N, C-alpha and C positions, 0 to 999 in steps of 0.2 A: 812945715811942709811934710815932715815925716808923720805927724799926727793925722794930717788930711789923707795921705796915702793909706795909712793903717785903717782909718775910718772907711774909706772907699772899698778897700779889700774886704773888710769885715761885713759891710753892707751887701756887697756882691755875693759873698759866701753865704750869708744868712738867707738872702733871697733865693739863691740857687738851691740850697738845702730845702727850703720851704717848698719850692716848686717841684723838686725831685720827689717829695713825699705826697704829692697830689696823685689822684687816680687816673688822670687823663694823660695820654701820650704826648700831646702838644705841650702840656705843662712840664713834663719830664724833659723834653727837648730844650725848652727855654731854660730850665734849671741847669742842665748840663752846659748850656752856652754861658750862663752867668758864672758858673763855677770855672769855666775855662777862662773867662775874662779876669776873674779874681786871681787865678794862678798866673796868668800872663803878667798882670800888674805886679804881683809879688815877685816874680822872677826878674822883671825889669827893674824894680826898685832895689832888689838885692845887689845890683851892680853899682851902687852908689852913683846916682845920676850926677854927671858933671856937665854943666852948660858950656857950650863952645869948645869942648875938647874932642878931638877926633878919636875914633876907636882903633887907631893904628899906632903900633909901637914904632917910634922914630927916635933915634938918639938925639936929634936936635931939639925935640919937644920936651918940655918939662912936665906938662900935664897931658894925660890921655885918659880915656874911659876904657873900662874893662870890656873887651868885645865878647866875652863868653856869655853873659846874660842876654845880650842882644841876639846871639846865635841861638840860644836856647828858646827865646821867645819866638823867633821866626820858625823854628822847628815845631814848637807847640802850636802855632797858628795853623800850620799845614796839617798837623795831626788832628787838631780839633775840627778843622773844616771837613776832613775825610770822615771823622767819627760822626759829626752832625749829619752829613749826607747819608751815611749808613743807617743811622738811627731813624731818620725821616723815612727812608725807603722801607725799613723794617716796620715802622708804624703804619705806613700806607698799606703794606701787605697784610698786616694784622687787621686793619680796618676793613679791607676788602674781603678777607676770609671769615672774620668773626662778626662783622656787621656793627661793631661798636669800637670806640677808641679808648676803652679802659685798659690799664696796664695788665691786669690779671685776666682779661678776656671775658669777664662776666659782665652782664648787663646790670645797670643800676636798678634799684627797687621799683622806680616808676616805670621803667621800660619793660620790666618783666611782667608787671600787672597789665600793661597795655597789650602785650603779646598774648596773654592768656584770654583776654576778652574777645 
């Protein structure tokens, strides 16, 4: 199970980095989202997942799950949602002002030749 989780986190991270390096803002947003998923899975798996054990410390229970990674993941989900909403609004504003969706604000080679004609 650990190898599967490691593989999933690695694939999500690789896909996120690949999409972050693209020139379009939508790809950057998707890349940030994939990286967020990878970090959330990593944090959640770092808590040593225990099936059927509550995340509450009780003297009568012999097994329990560490509640700290679960709290960290919930916080990361809220922060990533706010960050994604902010980046989407920033990309929409840049699209409206610049007329394209490139990260650097420059038009592609094909679009600049069309505007000259």
